[in-house]
N, C-alpha and C positions, 0 to 999 in steps of 0.2 A: 504494499499499499504506499509505503514511504517514497519507492521509487517512482511510483505512478504521480504522486503529487509533486515530487521534485521535478519530473520530466514536464509535467503540465506548467509549472510555474515559469519555466525556461521559455515556453513558447507562447503563453498565453499573456496578453496586456492587462486583462482584467484580473479579478481575484480567484484564486484557487484556495479551497479550504477542506481539510479534513478533520476539523474540530467536531467532537461528539455532538455538540449543542446544534452546530450548523446542520449536521447530517439528520439529527432527530427532527428538525424544523421542517424538513421535506420528506418525511418518511411516512406521511398520511394526506389523504386527499378530503374533497368535501364529503365523498360518500362515507368515510369512517369506517369503511369495510375491510378494504385492503391495507396492508402495511407492508412497506419495503423500505431499506435504508441502503443508499449507495455508499461507496467508498470514498467518494470525493465530490464535491460541489464547485462547479465553475460559473462565475457570474461574468460573462463575456462583456467585453467593453465596446465590441463592434462584430459585424458579420465576419470578418476575416478570423476573429478568435473562435466563432462557432465552426467553422470550416477546419481550422487546425486541431480543435478538440475531436472532430469527427474523424478526420484522417488519422490522428493519433489511435483512437479507439479501434479504428479499422485494421490498423498495423498491429496493434497489440491483442485484437480479438477481445476487447472489451465492450459490454453493451453500453449505449448511451441514450439517455432520455431528454426530453425538453420539458419545462415545467415554468409556468408564470403564475397565476393566481391559485393554481391546484384545485380547479373547480370541476375536475373529473369526478365520477361516481365510481368507477371500476379499477382505479388503479393505473389509468391510462398515462398519468403524468408522473408515475414513481418508477424507481430503479432499485433493483437489488444487486448490490455489491459491484456496480460499475460507475459510470460517470453521469451525473445529474447537471443540465444546464439550467440555471436560474435566468429565465430570459427576462425577468423583471429589470435587469440592468439594462437592457435594451428599450428606452422608453422615450424616446424624442419623435416628435412630429417633424418631418424634414421640409416638406412643401404641402402647403395648404393652398388651393387653388378654387375658390367659389365661383370665380368667373368661368372655369372650365367644368365645374361640379365634380371636382376629385381631390383627394388627399393622398399624400405618401408618408408613412410613419412605420416605425419599428414595431415588431411583433409584441414586444413587451408594454406598449401603450395601452391605457385602459380606455374603455368607451367612454367613460365619465370624461377624461381628457378631451376626447374628440367632440363629444357634445358641448363641453364649455367652449371649445374654440368655435364651433361651427355656429351655435345659435345666434351670436351677434352679427353674423354675415347673412342671417335670413336662410341658412342651409341646414341640412341634416343628413346623416346616412338614412337611407331608405328603410332599413330594417334594423329595430334596436331590440335587444332581448330585455327581459325584466330585472337584470342585474347588471348595473353599469360598472362595477369593480373589476370585472373580468377583463381579458385582454382581447385585442383584436386577432392575435395570432392564435389564441386558444379556441375562440369562436369560429375562425376560418378553418381550423383544423376538424370542428365537430359538425359545422353547418350554420348554427345561429338562427334561431326561430324568433319572431315577434309576432304582435296581434295583426299585422298586415301582411304577413308572409304569403297568405293567398293571392296577393297582387304582386309582391316584389320578390317572393321566393325567399331563399335563405340568405343571410349575410355572405356566404360564399358565392351565391349568384350574383352578388354585387361587387364581386372583386375584378378589378381590371388589369392587375398584374402582381407578381409575387417575385421576391428574391428568396431563392432555395438553397439550402446546402444538402446535397444527396448523401446516401450512405457511403460513398467513396470519398467524401470530403470536397466535392466540386461546388463551387458558388455560381449559381445559374439564375439568370433573369428569364422569367417565362411569362407569357402573356397568352391567350387563346389562339395568337397566330404563331408566336415564337415559342419553341419548346413546349408547344401545346399539350402533349402528352404528359408531361410532369405537371404542368399547371393543372390539368384536370383530373389528377390523381392525388396530388397533394391537398387540394381542397376537400375537405372533409374525410381525409385520409387518416387522421389521429396520428400524424407523425412517423407513419409506417414507411413512406417513400422518400421523405425529405424533411428537414426542419425549417419552417418559414421563418426568415429574418426581417424582412421588410414586405409591406403590403400597399399597393396602390388600390384605393377603394373609390366607389362612386359616392356622390352627394346629390342631393335633390333639394329645390326650393320648397318651403313649407308655407303652409297658410296660417295666419296668426291666431284663428280661433277654433275652438273645438267644442263640440256638444256630444255628450255621451248619454244614451238612454238605457237605463237598467230596467230589463224586461224579466218577469218571472213567468215561468212554464209550469204546468203540472202534469203535462204530457210529453214524452220524450219524441214521438213521432212528429208533433207539431214543431218542436224545437229543431229537430234535424231538417225537416222540410223547410223552415225559415232559414237556417244558416244557408242551405244549399242555394236558395232562391237569391238571398242578399249577395252572397259570394259570386254565383255565376252570372248574375245580372249586373254586378259591380256597383251596387246600390250605396256602398259604405266604405269607409277607409280603415277601420279596425273593427275586430270581433274578439270576443272572449266569452266563454261560458263556463260557469262554476256550478257544481253540483251540491245540494245541501239536503241533508237528511233531517226528517222530522220522526220522532218516535211516538207513534200513535197509540201504544199500549203494549202488552205482552201477551204472548198465546201459551198455554200450559200444554198445547197438544204437539209441540215440536219434538223431533226425534232425541234430542239431548235434553229434553225438560223444557224449562222456559226459554222462550224465544221472542226477541223483541219484534214489534211490527212496525215496519219502517216504511215511509212514504217519502220518496225523494222528490225535490223540487229543483227546478233548473233556471239559474239566472244568467240570461245573455246580456252581455254589453256591447252595445254596438256605437261606434264613434263615427262622426262626420268631422272633417277639417275643411273649414271655409274662410273667406275673407271677412264675412260678418254673418250675425244671427239671421239676417234680412235673405241670406241666400238658402235657407233651409225650408223646405216644404214639409213640415213637420205631418200634417195631416195626411198627405199622400204616401209618406214613408210607413207611418205607423198602421194605416188603415189596410196596408197590404200584408201585415203580419198577424199571427193568431196566438198572440201570447194570452196568458191568464190575467195577469194584472201589470199595469206600467207603475213601477215602484219609485223611480227617482230620475230625474234629469239633471245633469251636471254640466255647467258652461265653465270651460277654462281657457286661458291663454295657452297656446300650443307649448311653450318652453316649461309650464307648470305640468300640463298633462302628461308629457313624456316622462317626467321624473317616477322611478320606482317608488311604490307607496311606502313599503317598508322591508327591511330585511327579516326574513323568518328566523327566529331564534333555535339555535341548536346546541342544546346543554351538553356539558362533558358527560362523556359515558353513552353518547346515543350515536345511532348510524342514519344514514338517508338512502334507504333502498328505493329509489324513486324509479318510476316506469312511464315511458311514452310509447304507445303504439300508434302506428299509422295504418288506418284502414280504409278499405275500399267503402265509399259512401253507401252502396247497396247493402252492406252487411254490418254497419256502425250500430244500428238499433240492437240487433241480436247480441252483439260483442259486449256493448254497454250494459244491457239488462243482465246478462250473465256475471259480467264484473261486479255490478253494484250488488247482486245477490250474495256473492262471495265474501266482498270487502268485509262486512261487519264480523265474519268469522275469525279473522286474523289480524285486525289493526284496530284502534281507537278510530273509528269512522267518524265520530263528531268533531274530531280535532285534526283530521287529514285532509288537506285540500285535494280535491277531485274535480276534473272538469275536461273541457275539450276545445279544440282549435282547429282551424280549417286550413287546407291548402289545395292548390289547383295545379295538377301535374305538369301542364305546359310551362308554367312559371318557375319552375325548379329543374334545372338541367345538369346537374352534377353527377356524373356517373357513379361516384362513392357514396352518393345519399340515394339509395334505391328506394323507389315509391311504389306502392300497389297499381296495378294495372287499370286505372279508372281516372276520369277527369277530376271529379269532386273526391277528396280525400279528408276524413275526419281523423283529427288526432285525439286519442284519449289518453289523458294524463292523472297519474295518482302520485302523491308527493309525501309519503309518512315520514315521521322522524319517530325512532323506536330505540328503547333502551338496547344495548348490545347484548344484553342476557336474553332478550325475546327475539333476537334477529334472525336465527336460522329458519323458524317456521315461516316467517314473513317470506325470506328468500325464496323458500320452496313455492309459495303461493304466487309471487312475481314471476317466477320462471314457468308455472303453469299458465299464468295470463298471457305470457309471451308466446307460448306453444299454441294457445288457443288463437293468438292473432295470426300465427303462422298458417294455420290450418284454414283459417278464413281468407287467405289472400293478403294479409297484412305485412308489414315491415316494422321494425323497430327503429326508433331514433336513439342512436348509440350513445348520446351523451348522458343518458341515465343509467341505471344499474343494468349491466350486461354479464350474463353469465352463459357463455355459448360453448357447446361442444362444436366439432366439425360439422356435424349435422345441421346445426342451427346456423352456422356461417354460410353454408351452401344454401339454406333457404332465404338467408338475407340477401344474397346477392343473386341467386339464380344462375343462369347462363353466364352471368358475367364473372362468376367467382374464377373461372379459367383465366381471365384477363387480370384479375387482381393479383393471383399468383404470378403471373407473368411480370407484371409491374414490379412486384417485391423483388423477384430475382434480377431485375434489370437495375433497379436504382437502389437496392440495399442488398448486394449480392452475398454479403456475410451475415446478413440477418442480425444486425446490431442494433437497429433503431427502434426505440420504445418497445421492447420485447414484453411478452407475457400477456397481451390482450388479444390480437388477432391469433387464430390458429391457422396455419397454412398447410397445404398438401406437402407430403414428404418429396424433397427435391433432391436429396442427397448431399446436403450441407449440414455438417455436425450441429452448427448452432440453431439452425432452423427444425432441425430433427427433434432437438430438445422441446420445441414447441408444439410438436404433434401428439395428440392423444386418440385414444380409440374412440371410434365413431359410436355413439350411444344407440343401442338397440331397442326397439320396441317402444318408441317414444308416443307415437300415435295410440297404441293400446293402452298405456299408461294413463293417457290423457282422457281416453273415453271413460275410465274408471273413475279418474280424480275429479273431473269437471262436471 
């Protein structure tokens, strides 16, 4: 270990540390489920430092991972026994061009920093997640979804260009036209094909006034039909739905004794962005919908509207086994009804955010972000925080909900908790799985980049052979019994 630290200190301009405190600080991610500890942390001063560190790792056959805010859920930003690049040290906005509607920044820049610079110029990134403290590099690796992704796709879909370090230590500038193959696989690629060091990203002009309607539904069919109508007819600028349980009493005839009687209600928030309130035809909009009750109307200036409401607290000793499933619109009702019946059996459903979001497949065009084969896509999300002592049964149920989604033609958003065997990876990518393996062999031939998350086909290389596991048999039969 001392020789690795000594070697890196000679070639890296930034900081190199093997101090236990520094290693422990990067040994866990937001999910709180996976724990790994590297032998050295590198805080690069520039892109060249990243390239040198990767080349050194390749020469020494050490694994190397990139991490910034550490907001992954399944250990994607962790490293065991190798080199961890703390990308937060690369945090400068290099060019900001509101006249041409783009900016260029380091991967470690937070979205908060981008928003703070953008707002005074009357522009904003087209898609923003609900957490501004994450970095632009991190969300481009995952995709990055927001309440208007049905119109603008993911944050990765709004990327114009990338500076990338490949698994061989090559520093490459790529765009949809130049080095396009690398461009289209690093985006949403979770650091498997290259490490993003700089990003050129699209901006759009925003309108100064927003109005959000809070609408309550007591019928899931009506909610889903209205979501489809609003999104496909392009009637709104933002949409988010949250599901709320109401305990109506208990039944003593349940299989396991007393069973709560739960009625779910659905709150849809739809937002319009306009120049003034006079631009809104409220009667026309609301009369076309089938909600149970209009709960509230909120008028905000744009820069206040986009701010996250609050951070969800995560006490010490807890984990976040979150799940996002992307469903074909035609089966969304069946999936959601099954999930809502199961949820009360394994989590505190009264304090767990559950909801949905919408996407339109033609607006999301990243090959590493697979979608169901329908135009209208319904995202179902469940975001529990549970004591680690109660984690295992929750993970088992989350995996069952994942497999149910696959059975129904769905895909997973990989930013939340993922525990895939090789069968599930093949279901996630379908026929494109062959290409994913080909790209891994091409751009990370020694299999050193961000190991331990993806499982690849056996390709005859020792490092990647370590990542190969047995294909799980009988998953479908088990699911038919369990769900």
